[in-house]
C-alpha positions in Angstrom: 0.0 0.0 0.0 2.9 2.3 0.7 4.2 1.9 -2.9 0.7 2.7 -4.3 0.4 5.8 -2.3 3.8 7.0 -3.5 2.8 6.1 -7.1 -0.4 8.1 -6.8 1.5 11.1 -5.5 3.9 10.9 -8.4 0.9 10.9 -10.8 -0.3 14.1 -9.4 3.1 15.8 -9.3 5.1 14.6 -12.3 4.6 15.9 -15.8 3.6 13.4 -18.5 6.5 11.7 -20.3 6.5 10.5 -23.9 6.2 6.7 -23.9 8.1 4.7 -26.5 5.9 1.8 -27.3 7.8 -1.4 -28.1 5.0 -3.5 -29.6 3.5 -4.7 -26.4 0.1 -4.7 -28.1 1.1 -6.6 -31.2 -1.2 -9.5 -32.0 1.6 -12.1 -31.6 2.6 -10.8 -28.1 2.3 -13.5 -25.5 1.4 -12.8 -21.9 4.9 -13.8 -20.8 6.6 -11.4 -23.2 4.4 -8.5 -22.1 5.0 -9.5 -18.4 8.8 -9.4 -19.0 8.6 -6.0 -20.7 6.4 -4.7 -17.9 8.8 -5.9 -15.3 11.7 -4.3 -17.2 9.9 -0.9 -16.8 8.2 -0.5 -20.2 5.2 1.8 -19.5 3.2 0.7 -22.5 3.6 -3.0 -21.5 2.6 -2.1 -17.9 -0.5 -0.4 -19.2 -1.4 -3.4 -21.4 -0.8 -5.9 -18.5 -3.0 -3.8 -16.3 -5.7 -3.9 -18.8 -5.5 -7.7 -19.0 -5.7 -8.0 -15.3 -8.6 -5.6 -15.2 -10.7 -7.7 -17.7 -9.1 -11.1 -17.4 -7.2 -12.6 -20.3 -6.5 -16.2 -21.1 -4.6 -17.6 -18.1 -4.7 -14.3 -16.3 -7.6 -14.1 -13.9 -9.4 -10.8 -13.3 -7.5 -9.1 -10.5 -8.3 -5.4 -9.8 -5.6 -5.1 -7.3 -2.9 -6.2 -9.7 -4.4 -4.0 -12.5 -4.3 -1.0 -10.2 -0.7 -1.7 -9.3 0.5 -2.0 -12.9 -1.4 1.1 -13.9 0.2 2.9 -11.0 3.7 1.9 -12.3 2.8 3.1 -15.8 1.3 6.3 -14.6 4.4 7.0 -12.6 6.2 7.1 -15.9 3.8 9.5 -17.5 1.5 7.1 -19.4 -1.6 9.2 -19.6 -3.9 6.2 -20.5 -2.8 4.6 -17.2 -3.7 7.8 -15.4 -7.2 7.7 -16.9 -7.5 4.0 -15.9 -6.3 4.8 -12.3 -9.1 7.4 -12.2 -11.7 4.8 -13.0 -10.3 2.4 -10.4 -10.2 5.1 -7.8 -13.7 6.3 -8.6 -15.2 2.8 -8.3 -12.9 1.5 -5.6 -11.5 -1.3 -7.8 -8.1 -2.5 -6.5 -7.9 0.4 -4.2 -9.9 2.4 -1.7 -12.7 4.4 -3.3 -11.8 8.1 -3.3 -13.8 10.5 -5.3 -11.5 13.5 -4.6 -8.4 11.6 -5.9 -10.4 10.2 -8.8 -11.4 13.7 -9.9 -7.8 14.9 -9.7 -6.7 12.0 -11.9 -9.5 12.6 -14.4 -8.6 16.2 -14.7 -4.9 15.4 -15.2 -5.7 12.9 -18.0 -8.1 15.3 -19.7 -5.7 18.2 -19.4 -3.0 16.1 -21.1 -5.1 15.0 -24.1 -7.7 12.4 -23.0 -10.6 14.7 -23.9 -12.6 11.6 -24.9 -13.2 11.2 -21.2 -15.4 14.4 -21.3 -17.8 12.6 -23.6 -17.9 9.5 -21.4 -18.8 11.6 -18.4 -21.4 13.5 -20.3 -23.0 10.1 -21.2 -22.8 9.1 -17.6 -24.8 12.2 -16.6 -27.4 11.6 -19.3 -27.8 7.8 -18.7 -27.1 7.4 -15.0 -27.6 11.0 -13.6 -24.0 10.6 -12.2 -23.3 13.5 -9.7 -19.6 12.6 -9.7 -19.5 13.2 -13.5 -21.6 16.4 -13.2 -19.2 17.8 -10.6 -16.2 16.9 -12.8 -17.8 18.4 -15.9 -18.8 21.6 -14.0 -15.1 22.1 -13.1 -13.8 21.1 -16.6 -16.1 23.6 -18.4 -15.9 26.2 -15.6 -12.1 26.5 -15.6 -11.4 25.2 -19.1 -9.6 21.9 -18.4 -8.6 20.4 -21.8 -11.3 22.4 -23.5 -12.3 26.1 -23.9 -14.0 27.3 -20.8 -17.8 27.4 -21.2 -19.7 29.1 -18.3 -23.1 28.3 -19.7 -22.3 24.5 -19.8 -20.7 24.8 -16.4 -23.8 26.4 -15.0 -26.0 23.6 -16.4 -24.0 21.1 -14.4 -23.9 23.3 -11.3 -27.6 23.6 -11.3 -27.9 19.8 -11.8 -25.7 19.3 -8.7 -27.6 21.8 -6.6 -31.0 20.4 -7.5 -30.4 17.1 -5.7 -28.0 18.3 -3.1 -28.4 19.6 0.5 -28.9 23.2 1.4 -25.2 23.8 1.9 -24.5 23.0 -1.7 -27.4 25.1 -2.9 -26.3 28.0 -0.8 -22.7 27.8 -2.2 -24.2 27.6 -5.7 -26.2 30.7 -5.1 -23.2 32.6 -3.7 -21.2 31.7 -6.7 -23.9 33.1 -9.0 -24.1 36.2 -6.8 -20.4 36.8 -7.0 -20.7 36.6 -10.8 -23.4 39.3 -10.5 -26.1 36.8 -11.7 -28.8 37.7 -9.1 -31.5 36.1 -11.3 -29.7 32.7 -11.1 -28.7 33.1 -7.4 -32.1 34.0 -6.0 -33.9 30.6 -6.7 -31.1 28.7 -5.0 -31.0 31.0 -2.0 -34.7 30.6 -1.7 -34.6 26.8 -2.0 -31.8 26.6 0.6 -33.7 29.0 2.8 -36.8 26.8 2.7 -34.6 24.1 4.3 -33.6 26.4 7.1 -30.1 27.5 5.9 -29.6 30.7 7.9 -27.2 32.2 5.4 -29.6 31.6 2.6 -32.4 33.2 4.6 -30.3 36.3 4.9 -29.4 36.5 1.2 -33.0 35.8 0.2 -33.9 38.8 2.4 -31.1 40.9 0.9 -32.1 40.2 -2.7 -35.8 40.6 -2.0 -35.2 43.9 -0.1 -33.2 45.3 -3.1 -35.3 43.8 -5.9 -32.3 41.8 -7.2 -33.2 38.7 -9.2 -36.8 39.0 -7.9 -39.6 41.4 -7.3 -38.8 44.0 -4.6 -40.7 43.3 -1.4 -39.3 45.1 1.7 -41.9 43.9 4.1 -41.2 40.2 3.3 -37.4 40.9 3.3 -37.6 42.4 6.8 -39.4 39.3 8.1 -36.6 37.2 6.7 -33.9 39.5 8.1 -35.4 39.0 11.5 -35.5 35.3 11.1 -31.8 35.2 10.1 -30.9 37.6 12.9 -32.6 35.4 15.5 -30.7 32.4 14.2 -27.3 34.1 14.7 -26.6 35.6 11.2 -25.3 38.9 12.6 -25.2 40.8 9.3 -29.0 40.6 9.3 -29.0 42.6 12.6 -26.8 45.2 11.0 -29.2 45.5 8.1 -32.2 45.8 10.4 -30.4 48.4 12.5 -30.0 50.6 9.3 -33.5 49.9 8.2 -35.0 51.1 11.5 -32.5 54.0 11.7 -33.5 55.3 8.3 -37.1 54.2 8.3 -36.6 52.4 5.0 -39.1 49.7 4.5 -40.4 50.0 8.0 -41.5 52.7 10.4 -38.5 54.5 11.9 -37.8 53.0 15.3 -34.8 54.3 17.3 -35.0 51.7 20.0 -35.0 48.8 17.5 -32.2 50.5 15.5 -30.1 50.7 18.7 -30.8 47.1 19.8 -29.9 45.6 16.4 -26.9 47.8 16.0 -25.6 46.7 19.4 -25.9 43.0 18.6 -24.1 43.4 15.2 -21.4 45.7 16.6 -20.5 43.2 19.3 -20.1 40.6 16.6 -17.5 42.9 14.8 -19.6 44.4 12.0 -18.0 47.8 11.2 -21.1 49.5 9.8 -22.9 48.5 13.0 -20.1 49.8 15.1 -20.4 53.1 13.4 -24.2 53.2 13.7 -24.0 52.2 17.4 -21.6 55.0 18.0 -24.0 57.5 16.4 -26.8 56.2 18.6 -24.8 56.8 21.8 -23.6 60.2 20.5 -27.1 61.5 19.7 -29.1 59.6 22.3 -30.9 57.5 19.6 -32.7 54.6 21.2 -30.6 54.9 24.3 -29.3 57.5 26.7 -26.7 59.9 25.3 -23.2 58.7 26.3 -20.1 60.4 24.9 -17.8 57.8 26.4 -19.5 54.9 24.7 -20.0 56.9 21.5 -16.3 57.6 21.3 -15.4 54.0 22.1 -17.4 52.7 19.1 -16.9 55.6 16.6 -13.1 55.6 17.0 -12.9 51.8 16.6 -15.0 52.0 13.5 -13.1 55.0 12.1 -9.8 53.2 12.6 -11.0 50.5 10.3 -13.5 51.7 7.7 -15.1 55.0 8.6 -12.3 57.5 8.7 -14.0 59.9 6.2 -17.3 59.7 8.0 -15.5 60.6 11.3 -13.9 63.6 9.7 -17.2 64.7 8.3 -18.9 64.2 11.7 -16.3 66.5 13.4 -16.5 69.1 10.7 -20.3 69.2 11.0 -20.0 69.5 14.8 -18.1 72.7 14.2 -16.4 72.9 17.6 -19.5 71.9 19.3 -19.9 70.0 22.6 -18.6 66.7 21.3 -15.5 68.4 19.8 -14.9 70.1 23.2 -15.1 66.7 24.9 -12.6 65.1 22.4 -10.2 68.1 22.9 -10.5 67.5 26.6 -9.6 63.9 26.2 -6.6 64.9 24.2 -5.4 67.2 27.0 -6.1 64.5 29.5 -4.6 61.4 27.8 -2.1 62.7 25.3 -0.7 66.0 26.8 -1.4 65.2 30.5 -2.4 68.8 30.9 -5.1 68.3 33.5 -5.8 72.0 34.2 -6.5 72.7 30.5 -8.6 69.5 30.4 -10.6 70.7 33.4 -11.5 73.9 31.6 -12.7 72.0 28.5 -14.7 69.5 30.6 -16.4 72.3 32.5 -17.7 73.6 29.1 -19.0 70.1 28.3 -20.7 70.0 31.7 -22.2 73.4 31.1 -23.7 72.1 27.9 -25.6 69.6 30.2 -23.5 66.6 29.2 -22.7 64.3 32.1 -19.4 63.2 30.7 -18.0 66.6 31.4 -18.6 66.0 35.1 -17.1 62.5 34.9 -13.9 63.7 33.3 -13.6 66.5 35.8 -13.7 63.9 38.5 -11.0 61.9 36.8 -8.7 65.0 36.6 -9.1 65.3 40.4 -7.5 61.9 41.0 -4.4 62.6 38.9 -1.1 63.3 40.7 -0.3 65.8 38.0 -3.3 68.0 38.8 -2.5 70.8 41.2 -5.9 70.6 42.9 -5.9 66.8 43.3 -8.8 65.7 45.6 -9.8 62.0 45.6 -12.7 62.5 48.0 -14.2 65.1 45.7 -13.6 62.8 42.8 -15.7 60.1 44.5 -18.5 62.5 45.3 -18.7 63.7 41.8 -18.7 60.2 40.4 -21.4 59.1 42.9 -23.5 62.0 41.7 -23.5 60.9 38.1 -22.9 57.2 38.3 -26.6 56.5 37.5 -26.4 58.5 34.3 -22.9 57.5 33.0 -21.7 54.0 32.4 -18.1 55.0 32.7 -18.7 56.9 35.9 -19.9 53.6 37.4 -16.7 51.9 36.2 -14.4 54.6 37.6 -16.3 54.6 40.9 -15.8 50.8 41.1 -12.1 51.4 40.8 -12.1 53.9 43.6 -13.9 51.5 45.9 -11.6 48.6 45.0 -8.5 50.6 45.8 -9.9 52.6 48.7 -9.1 55.9 47.0 -11.1 58.9 48.3 -13.4 56.4 50.2 -13.2 53.4 52.4 -12.2 50.3 50.6 -15.3 48.2 49.8 -14.8 45.0 47.7 -18.5 44.1 47.5 -19.4 47.6 46.3 -16.6 47.5 43.8 -17.8 44.3 42.3 -21.4 45.5 42.2 -20.5 48.6 40.3 -18.1 46.7 38.0 -21.0 44.4 37.1 -23.2 47.3 36.3 -20.5 49.0 34.1 -19.7 45.8 32.2 -23.4 45.2 31.5 -23.7 48.8 30.3 -21.0 48.1 27.7 -17.8 49.6 29.2 -15.0 47.6 27.6 -12.5 48.0 30.4 -15.1 47.0 32.9 -15.8 43.9 30.9 -12.1 43.0 30.9 -11.7 43.6 34.6 -14.8 41.6 35.5 -13.7 38.8 33.2 -10.3 38.7 34.9 -12.0 38.2 38.2 -14.0 35.3 36.8 -10.8 33.7 35.6 -9.3 33.8 39.1 -12.3 33.7 41.3 -11.5 37.1 42.7 -14.6 38.3 44.5 -16.8 36.1 42.2 -17.0 32.4 41.5 -14.6 31.0 38.9 -16.6 30.9 35.6 -14.6 30.6 32.4 -17.7 30.8 30.2 -18.7 34.2 31.6 -15.1 35.4 31.4 -14.9 34.3 27.7 -18.1 36.1 26.8 -16.9 39.3 28.5 -13.5 39.2 26.8 -15.1 38.8 23.3 -17.4 41.8 24.0 -14.4 43.9 25.0 -12.4 42.7 22.0 -15.2 43.9 19.7 -14.6 47.4 21.0 -10.8 47.2 20.8 -10.6 47.3 24.6 -8.7 44.1 25.6 -5.9 44.8 28.1 -2.6 42.8 27.9 -3.6 40.6 30.8 -7.1 40.1 29.4 -5.7 39.1 26.0 -3.6 36.4 27.7 -6.6 35.2 29.7 -8.7 35.0 26.5 -5.9 32.9 25.0 -6.2 30.6 28.0 -10.0 30.3 27.4 -9.2 29.2 23.8 -6.7 26.7 25.2 -9.5 25.4 27.4 -11.8 25.2 24.4 -14.6 27.1 26.1 -17.8 26.5 24.1 -18.9 30.1 24.3 -16.0 31.3 22.1 -16.3 31.9 18.4 -13.7 30.5 15.9 -12.8 27.5 18.1 -11.8 25.8 14.9 -9.1 28.5 14.6 -8.0 28.2 18.2 -4.3 27.9 17.6 -4.2 31.0 15.4 -6.3 32.9 17.9 -4.0 31.9 20.8 -0.9 33.0 18.9 -2.4 36.3 18.0 -3.7 37.0 21.5 -0.4 36.1 23.2 1.4 38.6 20.9 -1.3 41.3 21.0 -0.4 44.9 21.8 -2.7 47.2 23.6 -5.1 49.0 21.2 -3.8 52.5 20.6 -6.6 53.7 18.3 -8.0 56.2 20.7 -4.6 57.9 21.4 -3.8 57.9 17.7 -7.2 59.5 16.9 -6.9 62.1 19.7 -3.5 63.3 18.3 -5.5 64.4 15.2 -7.9 66.5 17.2 -7.3 70.2 16.9 -6.8 72.1 20.1 
């Protein structure tokens, strides 16, 4: 068996060689003469001997295993007829293990090197026996032009034939292939058929094509129902679409709360359009309370990837308004460490009745570099606005944990940390997850930790320690994690991850 495996590998890798035929097929050849020529390495003789073993000749009894062995020898020397015969044996499991994938590779090699007669044989197999193996082979032969000129129309005929009797996964892939070729009219029926069998990706694309009237009659109401179905079954892009629909009021009545809810789901799953939309919701108080901290968290992360121009326009339209003042204050605080100047800017934000101005004034008061440092006043200010600001709740938990400006209170710190994490503060999610990893003030729970780390990662807020802990969750194969099939790659990336610097990079661009 080892030799046969080597021989097959050689068939796939070595170019065909010209065979000098020595008369092995002459009418007066005896079995013994052909046998001797084959043993001496004559490829044509090896091919002939294999044919005799395959069918049985005179004193040679039919023996598929010996036929396969001699064809393997001949194919190794480049005999293309032997390659074609190996394909038959491998397809049918005659003299070797049945292996459709290897058989297809051998057929394609033989066809590419001149055995185009095999194409007709497989076309007949499709017509007579409805052979799906032959249909798949012909789809690729005509689709990529193996041994013949590429013919997409013929390839599509065989692709449709395959999809017709296949499962929803094949039908979905067939539809995607058509959609990628901008053939929505051909894609839609296969998406719809796969969707009827419950394929969630097909449900989404059926909705997408129906909403936009691509390959079918436009029907936004039906499309929205399908988007909801796909979203509930975990196809996150459907939530991103629904968020935009409810945000714009396109195809459904404008609904800010629904826009926010769907955007939040999709943003946490890494969809950049949803990140941007969620940031806008927090910035303008659409469907949720206005929150400059969370808005900046999402808008900056999205702008660092795909929405740079949109961010520039947003700031230009703000025209040195309250949000720009807030960002300028963040620059003074984080980049320049000029807490006095930051205080002046945050007071203006507070005067504009934005709670984040108060929060950041409190944070200035705990910094050693601020001349009027007052940790007790910091705590009082944070307590005043903690119910209105998610990040104020987080900062207050830190103060209670460390006993800064107040008596140390571990239980209170954990309570506040939970509230901040639930509200969506990435650093709170990391810190709470770290506690779940070690059982620090909470029971050990790797599943809860993993979910919190993934939420923080979506916002670009993983700390160095949290990244290593998330890598450990992947090592433990925690079921709540996405991409477990890529665990090794994820672990390597997380172990070498640097702290996200997108916010600092962005703030350096903000004008004073």
